C-alpha positions, 0 to 999 in steps of 0.5 A: 960125597952125597948131594945132601953133604954137598948142600950142607957145605954149600949152605955153610959157604953161603953163611961164611963167605956171603954172610947170609943168615943161617935162618934164611938158609934153613928155609931154602929148598933145593929148587929155591932161586939163588939169584935176583928175587930169590936169595938175591945173589949177584954176579960178585956173590957168585964169583965169591961163592965159586972161589969158596967152592974151589977151596972147600971141595979142592976143585979148580974151575976154568971160568972162561969155559962156561956160562957160570951163572946158569949153575947158580940158579938154585942149590940143585944145579950148584950141587950137581956142578960140584958133584960132576966136578968131583967125579971128574977128578982123577 
């Protein structure tokens, strides 16, 4: 799976899980902020999105092992998280 494919799926999850307008997501760049002054995601949105990522990509994350909010800074970091986790799968 390529980064572009992951980004498309992440945008789909943002629309489906968090009900963010597809029009707003069209303007979202890889380095556009997802939190606070950017897209406006909060910690509950991030948890919901992480659950969606697990479901969509067949991944399982241990939420107690990391500072997860750092991965939600932008689509770039979030897509890298998914790709790393997919690569680590047996």
